[in-house]
All heavy atoms as an XYZ file, in Angstrom:
974
protein
N       3.901      0.123     18.442
C       3.480      1.436     17.976
C       2.363      1.260     16.974
O       2.366      0.305     16.149
C       4.677      2.136     17.324
C       4.286      3.497     16.742
S       5.666      4.384     15.936
C       6.605      4.888     17.354
N       1.353      2.110     17.061
C       0.228      2.082     16.136
C      -0.157      3.551     15.890
O      -0.895      4.146     16.642
C      -0.913      1.320     16.756
C      -2.091      1.124     15.820
O      -2.001      1.588     14.647
O      -3.082      0.530     16.230
N       0.392      4.119     14.795
C       0.109      5.520     14.465
C      -1.270      5.702     13.906
O      -1.773      4.901     13.131
C       1.132      6.032     13.454
C       2.591      6.079     13.862
C       3.511      6.369     12.688
C       2.822      7.068     14.964
N      -1.888      6.801     14.311
C      -3.216      7.126     13.797
C      -3.041      8.006     12.539
O      -1.932      8.537     12.263
C      -4.008      7.907     14.828
O      -3.446      9.184     15.055
N      -4.103      8.177     11.794
C      -4.113      9.048     10.646
C      -3.710     10.466     11.089
O      -2.872     11.105     10.435
C      -5.483      9.086      9.940
C      -5.738      7.682      9.306
C      -5.558     10.148      8.878
C      -7.132      7.488      8.794
N      -4.258     10.907     12.163
C      -3.952     12.292     12.665
C      -2.457     12.408     12.985
O      -1.826     13.428     12.653
C      -4.697     12.570     13.969
O      -6.084     12.575     13.716
N      -1.889     11.383     13.589
C      -0.433     11.408     13.936
C       0.399     11.433     12.664
O       1.365     12.166     12.572
C      -0.082     10.217     14.801
C      -0.609     10.342     16.209
C      -0.450      9.000     16.970
O      -0.706      7.950     16.433
N       0.016      9.106     18.201
N       0.066     10.611     11.669
C       0.835     10.562     10.464
C       0.723     11.884      9.704
O       1.729     12.365      9.188
C       0.386      9.398      9.592
C       0.843      8.036     10.157
S       0.489      6.667      9.021
C      -1.176      6.262      9.520
N      -0.452     12.480      9.673
C      -0.608     13.755      9.035
C       0.206     14.845      9.767
O       0.815     15.706      9.130
C      -2.098     14.156      8.907
C      -2.831     13.273      7.876
S      -4.580     13.612      7.743
C      -4.550     15.111      6.775
N       0.192     14.813     11.081
C       0.979     15.761     11.847
C       2.456     15.582     11.569
O       3.190     16.552     11.393
C       0.712     15.625     13.359
C       1.475     16.551     14.197
C       1.213     16.401     15.678
O       0.345     15.650     16.060
N       2.022     17.102     16.463
N       2.939     14.335     11.495
C       4.313     14.070     11.221
C       4.695     14.606      9.821
O       5.796     15.208      9.652
C       4.582     12.580     11.312
C       4.504     12.022     12.758
S       4.472     10.230     12.831
C       6.194      9.862     12.504
N       3.854     14.460      8.826
C       4.123     14.952      7.490
C       4.132     16.490      7.517
O       4.950     17.106      6.795
C       3.130     14.427      6.471
C       3.448     13.025      6.021
C       4.834     12.846      5.573
O       5.624     12.214      6.255
N       5.200     13.378      4.432
N       3.252     17.081      8.333
C       3.267     18.525      8.487
C       4.550     19.017      9.077
O       5.121     20.037      8.631
N       5.099     18.279     10.041
C       6.374     18.654     10.659
C       7.521     18.528      9.649
O       8.385     19.372      9.566
C       6.645     17.727     11.845
C       5.701     17.987     13.037
C       5.783     16.911     14.103
O       6.545     15.911     13.942
O       5.094     17.072     15.145
N       7.484     17.432      8.834
C       8.502     17.264      7.834
C       8.455     18.391      6.796
O       9.468     18.938      6.343
C       8.339     15.907      7.192
C       9.415     15.459      6.154
C      10.790     15.412      6.781
C       9.032     14.105      5.549
N       7.214     18.729      6.390
C       7.056     19.825      5.430
C       7.582     21.134      6.024
O       8.295     21.888      5.316
C       5.570     20.032      5.049
C       5.352     21.225      4.225
C       5.695     21.236      2.888
C       4.844     22.369      4.790
C       5.522     22.409      2.145
C       4.633     23.500      4.053
C       4.953     23.539      2.712
N       7.288     21.422      7.317
C       7.730     22.655      7.911
C       9.282     22.717      7.897
O       9.823     23.825      7.722
C       7.233     22.742      9.347
N       9.888     21.619      8.014
C      11.405     21.550      8.011
C      11.953     21.899      6.626
O      13.042     22.442      6.480
C      11.849     20.142      8.428
C      13.340     19.924      8.689
C      13.814     20.813      9.877
C      13.570     18.452      8.986
N      11.152     21.601      5.580
C      11.616     21.756      4.207
C      10.782     22.731      3.375
O      10.830     22.730      2.162
C      11.631     20.410      3.472
C      12.517     19.389      4.125
N      13.877     19.423      3.962
C      12.232     18.366      4.995
C      14.407     18.434      4.680
N      13.447     17.784      5.309
N       9.979     23.550      4.038
C       9.023     24.388      3.310
C       9.647     25.377      2.328
O       9.005     25.782      1.408
C       8.082     25.121      4.273
C       8.765     26.147      5.153
C       7.703     26.795      6.070
C       8.377     27.784      6.985
N       7.482     28.329      7.903
N      10.906     25.673      2.544
C      11.589     26.586      1.573
C      11.962     25.892      0.295
O      12.102     26.533     -0.733
C      12.841     27.187      2.244
C      12.579     28.014      3.487
C      11.631     29.141      3.278
O      11.719     29.856      2.226
O      10.793     29.398      4.140
N      12.070     24.574      0.310
C      12.470     23.824     -0.873
C      11.308     23.084     -1.526
O      11.380     22.734     -2.696
C      13.537     22.777     -0.502
C      14.859     23.353     -0.033
C      14.860     23.615      1.503
O      14.138     22.962      2.230
N      15.674     24.545      1.931
N      10.270     22.754     -0.771
C       9.164     21.935     -1.272
C       7.997     22.806     -1.695
O       7.788     23.877     -1.185
C       8.739     20.941     -0.185
C       9.719     19.852      0.099
C      10.941     19.667     -0.477
C       9.579     18.851      1.106
N      11.563     18.593      0.083
C      10.772     18.041      1.048
C       8.624     18.513      2.027
C      10.948     16.961      1.894
C       8.821     17.429      2.848
C       9.944     16.653      2.766
N       7.189     22.281     -2.624
C       5.949     23.031     -3.049
C       5.038     23.204     -1.876
O       4.977     22.398     -0.945
C       5.333     22.108     -4.090
C       6.429     21.246     -4.543
C       7.333     21.050     -3.381
N       4.233     24.258     -1.895
C       3.292     24.554     -0.791
C       2.253     23.455     -0.651
O       1.988     22.640     -1.520
C       2.602     25.855     -1.222
C       3.389     26.361     -2.359
C       4.184     25.275     -2.936
N       1.610     23.432      0.529
C       0.563     22.490      0.806
C      -0.753     23.000      0.228
O      -1.692     23.333      0.916
C       0.413     22.297      2.349
C       1.472     21.487      2.976
S       1.261     19.771      2.473
C       2.602     19.002      3.361
N      -0.762     23.034     -1.075
C      -1.954     23.557     -1.809
C      -2.407     22.560     -2.850
O      -1.592     21.765     -3.366
C      -1.658     24.884     -2.442
C      -1.354     26.015     -1.440
C      -2.455     26.235     -0.465
O      -3.636     26.079     -0.824
O      -2.126     26.597      0.703
N      -3.694     22.573     -3.170
C      -4.264     21.538     -4.089
C      -3.588     21.462     -5.451
O      -3.461     20.359     -5.998
C      -5.700     21.990     -4.262
C      -6.008     22.753     -3.024
C      -4.722     23.437     -2.643
N      -3.076     22.557     -6.004
C      -2.467     22.501     -7.309
C      -1.243     21.608     -7.357
O      -0.763     21.243     -8.458
C      -2.193     23.901     -7.879
C      -1.272     24.762     -7.030
C      -2.015     25.701     -6.118
O      -3.148     25.408     -5.687
O      -1.449     26.741     -5.803
N      -0.666     21.283     -6.251
C       0.509     20.421     -6.212
C       0.179     19.014     -5.778
O       1.025     18.129     -5.760
C       1.570     20.981     -5.190
C       1.979     22.374     -5.623
C       1.500     23.462     -4.952
C       2.886     22.536     -6.668
C       1.881     24.758     -5.323
C       3.264     23.856     -7.060
C       2.778     24.943     -6.383
N      -1.098     18.733     -5.532
C      -1.538     17.399     -5.070
C      -1.272     16.329     -6.109
O      -0.835     15.241     -5.787
N      -1.512     16.648     -7.406
C      -1.288     15.619     -8.448
C       0.175     15.198     -8.496
O       0.467     13.999     -8.737
C      -1.797     16.074     -9.827
C      -0.964     17.232    -10.391
C      -1.476     17.573    -11.783
C      -0.874     18.796    -12.407
N       0.441     19.198    -12.063
N       1.085     16.088     -8.267
C       2.496     15.728     -8.247
C       2.812     14.707     -7.187
O       3.554     13.744     -7.350
C       3.377     16.954     -8.038
C       3.237     17.982     -9.143
O       2.880     17.582    -10.294
O       3.489     19.165     -8.900
N       2.162     14.864     -6.017
C       2.419     13.962     -4.868
C       1.731     12.616     -5.085
O       2.206     11.598     -4.592
C       2.062     14.673     -3.557
C       3.193     15.581     -3.194
C       3.330     16.846     -3.820
C       4.155     15.211     -2.328
C       4.410     17.646     -3.578
C       5.236     16.035     -2.042
C       5.345     17.263     -2.660
O       6.435     18.088     -2.401
N       0.648     12.639     -5.846
C       0.038     11.334     -6.219
C       1.041     10.567     -7.137
O       1.275      9.374     -6.945
C      -1.278     11.534     -6.935
C      -2.331     12.079     -5.978
C      -1.768     10.222     -7.578
C      -3.604     12.506     -6.608
N       1.676     11.292     -8.057
C       2.668     10.664     -8.923
C       3.865     10.139     -8.140
O       4.394      9.054     -8.382
C       3.108     11.597     -9.989
C       2.032     11.985    -11.054
C       2.533     13.076    -11.947
C       1.626     10.746    -11.822
N       4.335     10.924     -7.136
C       5.436     10.423     -6.298
C       5.054      9.175     -5.513
O       5.834      8.275     -5.350
C       5.837     11.511     -5.294
C       6.444     12.796     -5.906
C       6.137     14.038     -5.330
C       7.242     12.785     -7.039
C       6.673     15.215     -5.881
C       7.765     13.981     -7.572
C       7.469     15.173     -6.979
O       7.981     16.309     -7.512
N       3.813      9.183     -5.059
C       3.292      8.001     -4.366
C       3.296      6.757     -5.234
O       3.730      5.696     -4.806
C       1.882      8.298     -3.817
C       1.296      7.130     -3.034
S      -0.335      7.557     -2.306
C      -1.284      8.027     -3.725
N       2.841      6.948     -6.471
C       2.840      5.836     -7.433
C       4.298      5.380     -7.714
O       4.529      4.144     -7.833
C       2.135      6.241     -8.742
C       0.664      6.593     -8.442
C       2.256      5.146     -9.761
C      -0.162      5.515     -7.840
N       5.193      6.312     -7.771
C       6.636      5.929     -7.971
C       7.103      5.067     -6.848
O       7.800      4.027     -7.060
C       7.480      7.206     -8.046
C       8.933      6.921     -8.281
C       9.769      8.167     -8.336
O       9.319      9.240     -7.999
O      10.931      8.035     -8.782
N       6.682      5.378     -5.616
C       7.116      4.569     -4.464
C       6.444      3.163     -4.524
O       7.071      2.145     -4.138
C       6.748      5.243     -3.130
C       7.483      6.543     -2.935
C       8.991      6.435     -2.911
O       9.525      5.341     -2.557
O       9.695      7.418     -3.209
N       5.189      3.074     -5.034
C       4.577      1.752     -5.210
C       5.418      0.947     -6.182
O       5.628     -0.227     -6.025
C       3.086      1.907     -5.734
C       2.517      0.569     -6.162
C       2.245      2.538     -4.615
N       5.943      1.649     -7.240
C       6.777      0.992     -8.199
C       8.041      0.417     -7.565
O       8.538     -0.667     -7.899
N       8.601      1.140     -6.585
C       9.789      0.649     -5.871
C       9.417     -0.568     -5.030
O      10.257     -1.485     -4.896
C      10.377      1.778     -5.064
C      11.001      2.841     -5.936
C      11.693      3.980     -5.192
O      12.079      3.776     -4.015
O      11.869      5.044     -5.777
N       8.215     -0.631     -4.464
C       7.791     -1.807     -3.751
C       7.707     -2.977     -4.721
O       8.156     -4.075     -4.423
C       6.424     -1.587     -3.097
C       6.397     -0.647     -1.924
S       4.707     -0.193     -1.421
C       3.810     -1.657     -1.463
N       7.139     -2.714     -5.880
C       7.001     -3.755     -6.896
C       8.375     -4.268     -7.305
O       8.592     -5.473     -7.515
C       6.175     -3.238     -8.065
C       4.711     -3.014     -7.649
C       6.259     -4.201     -9.278
C       3.871     -2.211     -8.667
N       9.309     -3.344     -7.472
C      10.666     -3.735     -7.875
C      11.313     -4.685     -6.854
O      11.959     -5.685     -7.250
C      11.556     -2.513     -8.092
N      11.123     -4.422     -5.583
C      11.628     -5.328     -4.531
C      10.976     -6.701     -4.684
O      11.682     -7.732     -4.685
C      11.437     -4.770     -3.166
C      12.305     -3.508     -2.928
C      11.686     -5.795     -2.075
C      12.042     -2.684     -1.671
N       9.696     -6.736     -4.841
C       9.005     -8.016     -5.027
C       9.418     -8.745     -6.268
O       9.637     -9.938     -6.276
C       7.478     -7.783     -5.054
C       6.822     -7.432     -3.717
C       5.409     -6.998     -3.942
C       6.903     -8.595     -2.770
N       9.640     -7.990     -7.315
C      10.059     -8.568     -8.602
C      11.470     -9.142     -8.500
O      11.739    -10.232     -8.992
C       9.988     -7.496     -9.700
C      10.254     -7.985    -11.086
C      10.080     -6.863    -12.086
C      10.479     -7.264    -13.458
N      10.376     -6.119    -14.417
N      12.374     -8.410     -7.864
C      13.777     -8.790     -7.781
C      14.030     -9.818     -6.686
O      14.856    -10.680     -6.815
C      14.646     -7.584     -7.592
C      14.653     -6.677     -8.794
C      15.440     -5.432     -8.544
C      15.343     -4.474     -9.706
N      15.896     -3.166     -9.437
N      13.347     -9.678     -5.571
C      13.647    -10.517     -4.415
C      12.595    -11.568     -4.110
O      12.827    -12.548     -3.475
C      13.819     -9.665     -3.128
C      14.913     -8.638     -3.228
C      16.279     -9.308     -3.306
C      17.407     -8.301     -3.307
N      18.717     -8.955     -3.304
N      11.350    -11.304     -4.539
C      10.257    -12.261     -4.335
C       9.557    -12.100     -2.987
O      10.143    -11.512     -2.050
N       8.349    -12.630     -2.897
C       7.568    -12.460     -1.662
C       8.198    -13.233     -0.513
O       8.072    -12.842      0.644
C       6.129    -12.854     -1.911
C       5.925    -14.356     -2.142
N       6.071    -14.894     -3.365
C       5.591    -15.312     -1.259
C       5.817    -16.196     -3.254
N       5.534    -16.468     -2.004
N       8.863    -14.330     -0.786
C       9.461    -15.165      0.313
C      10.521    -14.304      1.000
O      10.640    -14.311      2.226
C      10.045    -16.429     -0.275
O       8.979    -17.160     -0.887
C      10.614    -17.309      0.846
N      11.336    -13.620      0.232
C      12.408    -12.782      0.851
C      11.786    -11.658      1.678
O      12.325    -11.348      2.773
C      13.294    -12.177     -0.246
N      10.685    -11.102      1.234
C      10.027    -10.039      2.044
C       9.566    -10.616      3.390
O       9.602     -9.935      4.401
C       8.837     -9.411      1.240
C       8.008     -8.532      2.129
C       9.363     -8.646      0.034
N       9.151    -11.846      3.377
C       8.697    -12.479      4.618
C       9.797    -13.009      5.472
O       9.659    -13.098      6.706
C       7.722    -13.602      4.270
C       6.499    -13.162      3.473
S       5.528    -11.863      4.327
C       4.994    -12.753      5.774
N      10.912    -13.415      4.893
C      11.942    -14.155      5.671
C      13.320    -13.431      5.778
O      14.054    -13.768      6.708
C      12.163    -15.518      5.011
C      10.887    -16.392      5.128
C      11.026    -17.731      4.388
O      12.099    -18.013      3.826
O      10.006    -18.479      4.398
N      13.641    -12.544      4.909
C      14.924    -11.866      4.955
C      14.745    -10.462      5.588
O      14.054     -9.599      5.031
C      15.490    -11.704      3.515
C      16.822    -11.090      3.444
O      17.090    -10.061      4.081
O      17.700    -11.632      2.645
N      15.361    -10.264      6.726
C      15.126     -9.002      7.478
C      15.500     -7.781      6.654
O      14.815     -6.779      6.721
C      15.940     -9.040      8.799
C      15.300     -9.873      9.890
C      16.042     -9.752     11.215
O      16.345     -8.625     11.592
O      16.289    -10.810     11.819
N      16.623     -7.821      5.960
C      17.072     -6.651      5.165
C      16.084     -6.321      4.067
O      15.757     -5.187      3.821
C      18.469     -6.886      4.624
N      15.600     -7.324      3.391
C      14.647     -7.160      2.296
C      13.332     -6.658      2.867
O      12.723     -5.723      2.345
C      14.426     -8.470      1.498
C      13.279     -8.299      0.498
C      15.708     -8.894      0.798
N      12.927     -7.174      3.985
C      11.687     -6.755      4.633
C      11.791     -5.284      5.054
O      10.838     -4.524      4.855
C      11.335     -7.630      5.805
C       9.956     -7.356      6.410
C       9.570     -8.409      7.406
N       8.230     -8.154      7.933
C       7.105     -8.542      7.386
N       7.139     -9.190      6.239
N       5.956     -8.323      7.954
N      12.881     -4.905      5.619
C      13.107     -3.479      6.014
C      13.010     -2.573      4.818
O      12.423     -1.472      4.858
C      14.456     -3.285      6.713
C      14.383     -3.579      8.191
C      15.635     -3.069      8.951
N      16.897     -3.520      8.344
C      17.511     -4.668      8.601
N      16.992     -5.534      9.479
N      18.668     -4.957      8.014
N      13.652     -2.982      3.700
C      13.601     -2.157      2.491
C      12.164     -2.084      1.948
O      11.733     -1.000      1.543
C      14.523     -2.770      1.419
N      11.462     -3.178      1.963
C      10.059     -3.196      1.518
C       9.200     -2.294      2.398
O       8.424     -1.492      1.860
C       9.551     -4.655      1.514
C       8.158     -4.781      0.989
C       7.867     -4.720     -0.350
C       7.077     -5.049      1.836
C       6.602     -4.858     -0.842
C       5.821     -5.198      1.365
C       5.543     -5.107      0.004
N       9.363     -2.386      3.710
C       8.573     -1.540      4.594
C       8.964     -0.073      4.472
O       8.071      0.763      4.630
C       8.766     -2.033      6.075
C       8.131     -3.395      6.393
C       8.527     -3.826      7.776
C       6.652     -3.346      6.204
N      10.212      0.196      4.185
C      10.597      1.607      3.969
C       9.868      2.198      2.772
O       9.399      3.334      2.792
C      12.130      1.716      3.815
N       9.756      1.404      1.701
C       9.018      1.845      0.506
C       7.534      2.005      0.835
O       6.891      2.945      0.369
C       9.221      0.891     -0.671
C      10.679      0.817     -1.104
C      11.318      2.148     -1.454
O      10.632      3.103     -1.799
O      12.568      2.171     -1.383
N       6.985      1.082      1.628
C       5.577      1.234      2.034
C       5.397      2.475      2.839
O       4.350      3.173      2.690
C       5.111     -0.020      2.808
C       5.004     -1.246      1.940
S       4.278     -2.644      2.833
C       2.548     -2.152      2.807
N       6.336      2.774      3.730
C       6.217      3.981      4.518
C       6.288      5.224      3.629
O       5.557      6.182      3.861
C       7.335      4.022      5.566
N       7.162      5.185      2.597
C       7.155      6.259      1.607
C       5.795      6.463      0.963
O       5.365      7.636      0.803
C       8.257      6.069      0.549
C       9.640      6.345      1.013
O       9.789      7.067      2.031
O      10.599      5.842      0.378
N       5.184      5.382      0.589
C       3.805      5.476      0.011
C       2.899      6.201      0.944
O       2.175      7.099      0.552
C       3.301      4.082     -0.387
C       1.777      4.155     -0.745
C       4.108      3.450     -1.526
N       2.912      5.764      2.215
C       2.043      6.423      3.198
C       2.375      7.861      3.399
O       1.462      8.713      3.591
C       2.108      5.651      4.531
C       1.321      4.368      4.626
C       1.620      3.622      5.953
C      -0.174      4.666      4.562
N       3.632      8.185      3.382
C       4.006      9.595      3.560
C       3.483     10.441      2.402
O       2.937     11.514      2.641
C       5.560      9.697      3.663
C       6.080      9.166      4.946
S       7.877      9.205      4.977
C       8.170      8.923      6.719
N       3.657      9.966      1.169
C       3.143     10.706      0.058
C       1.602     10.746      0.068
O       0.971     11.765     -0.298
C       3.682     10.164     -1.269
C       5.063     10.626     -1.586
C       6.091      9.696     -1.698
C       5.385     11.970     -1.676
C       7.405     10.136     -2.007
C       6.648     12.382     -1.965
C       7.675     11.478     -2.103
O       8.974     11.879     -2.355
N       0.987      9.659      0.495
C      -0.473      9.645      0.676
C      -0.922     10.751      1.575
O      -1.865     11.524      1.288
C      -0.884      8.272      1.173
C      -2.374      8.154      1.446
C      -3.294      7.906      0.427
C      -2.861      8.301      2.776
C      -4.633      7.799      0.686
C      -4.183      8.199      3.047
C      -5.069      7.955      2.035
O      -6.433      7.853      2.300
N      -0.290     10.890      2.681
C      -0.629     11.916      3.641
C      -0.266     13.341      3.120
O      -0.997     14.287      3.397
C      -0.003     11.642      5.028
C      -0.704     10.472      5.715
N      -0.233      9.192      5.614
C      -1.847     10.434      6.416
C      -1.067      8.415      6.260
N      -2.045      9.119      6.735
N       0.780     13.419      2.323
C       1.091     14.678      1.664
C      -0.061     15.093      0.739
O      -0.424     16.268      0.665
C       2.359     14.601      0.854
C       3.622     14.707      1.659
O       3.557     15.376      2.727
O       4.655     14.204      1.287
N      -0.604     14.105      0.004
C      -1.767     14.383     -0.841
C      -2.963     14.875     -0.020
O      -3.596     15.876     -0.359
C      -2.148     13.142     -1.737
C      -3.464     13.395     -2.440
C      -1.057     12.818     -2.659
N      -3.286     14.176      1.079
C      -4.390     14.563      1.935
C      -4.177     16.032      2.383
O      -5.101     16.829      2.389
C      -4.492     13.638      3.131
C      -4.949     12.191      2.852
C      -4.961     11.390      4.156
C      -6.319     12.124      2.177
N      -2.987     16.295      2.844
C      -2.690     17.644      3.355
C      -2.789     18.709      2.236
O      -3.318     19.808      2.494
C      -1.295     17.697      3.983
C      -1.123     16.946      5.274
C       0.338     16.723      5.652
C      -1.867     17.670      6.430
N      -2.352     18.421      1.075
C      -2.426     19.366     -0.031
C      -3.859     19.640     -0.453
O      -4.167     20.747     -0.934
C      -1.562     18.915     -1.200
C      -0.087     19.253     -0.882
C       0.871     18.959     -1.996
N       2.161     19.549     -1.678
C       3.024     19.089     -0.743
N       2.711     18.011     -0.060
N       4.118     19.740     -0.531
N      -4.718     18.666     -0.296
C      -6.145     18.886     -0.612
C      -6.927     19.282      0.608
O      -8.172     19.305      0.571
C      -6.713     17.649     -1.343
C      -6.266     17.539     -2.752
C      -5.272     16.603     -3.102
C      -6.818     18.332     -3.723
C      -4.889     16.500     -4.414
C      -6.367     18.249     -5.056
C      -5.413     17.319     -5.402
N      -6.208     19.592      1.692
C      -6.830     20.078      2.928
C      -7.907     19.113      3.453
O      -8.972     19.530      3.957
C      -7.426     21.489      2.775
C      -6.433     22.440      2.209
N      -5.347     22.936      2.915
C      -6.315     22.989      0.934
C      -4.622     23.757      2.132
N      -5.190     23.814      0.952
N      -7.628     17.830      3.352
C      -8.523     16.783      3.858
C      -8.177     16.589      5.341
O      -7.009     16.451      5.721
C      -8.311     15.466      3.072
C      -9.119     14.342      3.735
C      -8.622     15.650      1.602
N      -9.183     16.551      6.184
C      -8.975     16.352      7.627
C      -8.930     14.867      7.912
O      -9.462     14.040      7.173
C     -10.069     17.030      8.443
O     -11.322     16.334      8.164
C     -10.225     18.530      8.144
N      -8.310     14.526      9.064
C      -8.340     13.099      9.481
C      -9.757     12.552      9.626
O     -10.020     11.427      9.263
C      -7.585     13.128     10.788
C      -6.676     14.305     10.697
C      -7.470     15.320      9.935
N     -10.680     13.378     10.091
C     -12.044     12.901     10.258
C     -12.709     12.698      8.931
O     -13.500     11.745      8.746
C     -12.843     13.786     11.186
O     -12.936     15.095     10.653
N     -12.443     13.528      7.940
C     -13.028     13.373      6.625
C     -12.573     12.067      5.993
O     -13.424     11.300      5.447
C     -12.621     14.520      5.688
C     -13.348     15.831      5.878
C     -12.895     16.869      4.901
O     -11.658     17.147      4.843
O     -13.771     17.420      4.237
N     -11.302     11.762      6.009
C     -10.814     10.545      5.377
C     -11.262      9.352      6.148
O     -11.566      8.275      5.568
C      -9.270     10.579      5.093
C      -8.854      9.460      4.140
C      -8.476     10.538      6.381
C      -9.446      9.507      2.779
N     -11.320      9.450      7.453
C     -11.792      8.337      8.308
C     -13.238      7.998      7.953
O     -13.623      6.844      7.830
C     -11.634      8.650      9.770
O     -10.274      8.795     10.112
N     -14.029      9.052      7.841
C     -15.492      8.824      7.535
C     -15.628      8.244      6.145
O     -16.404      7.292      5.908
C     -16.233     10.166      7.622
C     -17.715     10.025      7.375
C     -18.478     11.340      7.562
O     -18.092     12.126      8.416
O     -19.458     11.489      6.816
N     -14.877      8.766      5.148
C     -14.966      8.217      3.795
C     -14.540      6.759      3.762
O     -15.150      5.923      3.099
C     -14.084      9.067      2.852
N     -13.488      6.431      4.542
C     -12.954      5.075      4.571
C     -14.047      4.167      5.185
O     -14.289      3.091      4.644
C     -11.688      5.042      5.406
C     -10.949      3.679      5.327
C      -9.913      3.490      4.432
C     -11.339      2.651      6.167
C      -9.272      2.265      4.379
C     -10.723      1.396      6.082
C      -9.652      1.235      5.203
O      -9.019      0.020      5.167
N     -14.611      4.550      6.299
C     -15.614      3.751      6.946
C     -16.855      3.532      6.052
O     -17.385      2.417      5.993
C     -16.012      4.334      8.291
N     -17.248      4.581      5.366
C     -18.423      4.457      4.464
C     -18.093      3.542      3.285
O     -18.903      2.689      2.928
C     -18.811      5.834      3.916
C     -19.501      6.698      4.943
C     -19.863      8.083      4.388
O     -19.432      8.475      3.289
N     -20.581      8.834      5.189
N     -16.909      3.647      2.701
C     -16.508      2.810      1.614
C     -16.396      1.344      2.085
O     -16.843      0.415      1.372
C     -15.178      3.245      1.040
C     -14.639      2.440     -0.129
C     -15.524      2.636     -1.360
C     -14.858      1.920     -2.551
N     -15.689      0.893     -3.125
N     -15.887      1.150      3.243
C     -15.789     -0.202      3.828
C     -17.193     -0.821      3.978
O     -17.404     -1.978      3.601
C     -15.046     -0.204      5.201
C     -15.091     -1.505      5.884
N     -14.287     -2.563      5.436
C     -15.751     -1.924      6.956
C     -14.496     -3.588      6.260
N     -15.378     -3.254      7.176
N     -18.132     -0.008      4.501
C     -19.506     -0.470      4.645
C     -20.108     -0.901      3.365
O     -20.778     -1.955      3.260
N     -19.905     -0.106      2.293
C     -20.391     -0.450      0.957
C     -19.701     -1.707      0.460
O     -20.393     -2.592     -0.102
C     -20.136      0.698      0.001
S     -21.121      2.164      0.297
N     -18.419     -1.836      0.605
C     -17.687     -2.978      0.113
C     -18.058     -4.278      0.820
O     -18.087     -5.323      0.229
C     -16.178     -2.749      0.217
C     -15.663     -1.737     -0.811
O     -16.425     -1.376     -1.729
O     -14.499     -1.306     -0.643
N     -18.465     -4.179      2.048
C     -18.871     -5.332      2.822
C     -20.159     -5.922      2.267
O     -20.489     -7.105      2.504
C     -19.038     -4.977      4.329
C     -17.738     -4.710      5.036
S     -16.624     -6.141      5.104
C     -17.513     -7.213      6.196
N     -20.950     -5.119      1.546
C     -22.214     -5.560      0.964
C     -22.091     -5.942     -0.490
O     -23.076     -6.399     -1.095
C     -23.262     -4.445      1.107
C     -23.531     -4.070      2.545
C     -24.413     -2.864      2.641
C     -24.519     -2.394      4.087
N     -25.037     -1.030      4.172
N     -20.951     -5.745     -1.093
C     -20.751     -5.989     -2.529
C     -20.575     -7.471     -2.840
O     -20.063     -8.218     -2.018
C     -19.534     -5.253     -3.034
C     -19.744     -3.743     -3.127
C     -18.492     -3.063     -3.605
N     -18.188     -3.332     -5.000
C     -17.159     -2.830     -5.626
N     -16.255     -2.061     -5.002
N     -16.951     -3.089     -6.917
N     -21.038     -7.844     -3.979
C     -20.830     -9.200     -4.525
C     -19.845     -9.071     -5.690
O     -20.248     -8.831     -6.836
C     -22.153     -9.806     -4.973
C     -22.047    -11.168     -5.509
O     -20.895    -11.650     -5.811
O     -23.056    -11.864     -5.692
N     -18.574     -9.110     -5.371
C     -17.530     -8.881     -6.368
C     -17.609     -9.846     -7.526
O     -17.441     -9.468     -8.675
C     -16.141     -8.914     -5.714
C     -15.869     -7.731     -4.829
C     -16.071     -7.821     -3.475
C     -15.464     -6.525     -5.371
C     -15.821     -6.725     -2.620
C     -15.232     -5.419     -4.549
C     -15.428     -5.534     -3.188
O     -15.161     -4.473     -2.369
N     -17.818    -11.127     -7.245
C     -17.874    -12.129     -8.315
C     -18.999    -11.790     -9.324
O     -18.818    -11.858    -10.496
C     -18.068    -13.536     -7.728
C     -16.845    -14.057     -7.030
C     -17.013    -15.439     -6.474
O     -18.150    -15.834     -6.186
N     -15.951    -16.166     -6.352
N     -20.157    -11.431     -8.781
C     -21.278    -11.103     -9.658
C     -20.971     -9.884    -10.433
O     -21.241     -9.797    -11.672
C     -22.535    -10.900     -8.835
C     -23.738    -10.530     -9.628
N     -24.378    -11.412    -10.432
C     -24.382     -9.308     -9.777
C     -25.419    -10.771    -11.055
N     -25.388     -9.505    -10.685
N     -20.438     -8.833     -9.804
C     -20.137     -7.588    -10.488
C     -19.166     -7.770    -11.623
O     -19.371     -7.263    -12.725
C     -19.554     -6.562     -9.508
C     -20.535     -5.889     -8.609
C     -19.882     -4.901     -7.719
O     -18.891     -4.238     -8.090
O     -20.353     -4.753     -6.525
N     -18.082     -8.551    -11.362
C     -17.051     -8.730    -12.384
C     -17.584     -9.637    -13.501
O     -17.239     -9.442    -14.705
C     -15.783     -9.264    -11.797
C     -15.085     -8.211    -10.933
C     -14.588     -8.525     -9.705
C     -14.934     -6.917    -11.368
C     -13.947     -7.610     -8.893
C     -14.322     -5.946    -10.576
C     -13.829     -6.315     -9.375
O     -13.227     -5.348     -8.568
N     -18.414    -10.616    -13.137
C     -18.990    -11.464    -14.176
C     -19.844    -10.628    -15.116
O     -19.807    -10.772    -16.310
C     -19.825    -12.597    -13.505
C     -20.383    -13.561    -14.490
C     -21.134    -14.672    -13.756
C     -21.690    -15.647    -14.763
N     -22.446    -16.685    -14.103
N     -20.708     -9.750    -14.514
C     -21.560     -8.912    -15.334
C     -20.741     -7.919    -16.183
O     -21.054     -7.680    -17.335
C     -22.543     -8.127    -14.434
C     -23.613     -8.992    -13.775
C     -24.581     -9.523    -14.811
O     -25.043     -8.735    -15.650
O     -24.905    -10.720    -14.741
N     -19.719     -7.372    -15.562
C     -18.890     -6.351    -16.229
C     -18.104     -6.931    -17.398
O     -18.029     -6.314    -18.456
C     -17.953     -5.706    -15.218
C     -17.115     -4.594    -15.757
C     -16.329     -3.925    -14.643
C     -15.596     -2.684    -15.159
N     -14.874     -1.984    -14.078
N     -17.500     -8.100    -17.219
C     -16.628     -8.625    -18.230
C     -17.207     -9.738    -19.081
O     -16.609    -10.092    -20.105
C     -15.319     -9.101    -17.586
C     -14.578     -7.966    -16.915
C     -14.489     -7.885    -15.494
C     -14.035     -6.940    -17.668
C     -13.804     -6.848    -14.911
C     -13.397     -5.871    -17.099
C     -13.292     -5.821    -15.718
O     -12.650     -4.763    -15.112
N     -18.344    -10.284    -18.663
C     -18.950    -11.363    -19.481
C     -20.332    -10.952    -19.946
O     -21.029    -11.767    -20.573
C     -19.040    -12.656    -18.631
C     -17.695    -13.196    -18.291
O     -16.747    -13.047    -19.045
N     -17.600    -13.827    -17.150
N     -20.776     -9.776    -19.597
C     -22.173     -9.311    -19.854
C     -22.288     -9.036    -21.303
O     -23.095     -9.037    -22.053
């Protein structure tokens, strides 16, 4: 399986529709809350790494499943943020491709040397 951005956003829309009476609307003013929820899920990924270590994530099926579940939560909240700010799949895809193009031309070592040793 290889889900696209469009599919993931559609799935989050379906989940929202199921809970729309209990969850905040898909509007920009609630976007910051979902960024915070996403960061909380990143913290849960970090907790797994901290408690179990990277080797367990790679070799222990139960730990790996838990780690991937937290990563999936991050992606779900990420797509909730996109939806709340009314970002389309093509907009984020274009922004991602443009950023990738810029990053492919960057000299990170030089930038960081200038930034922190300048």
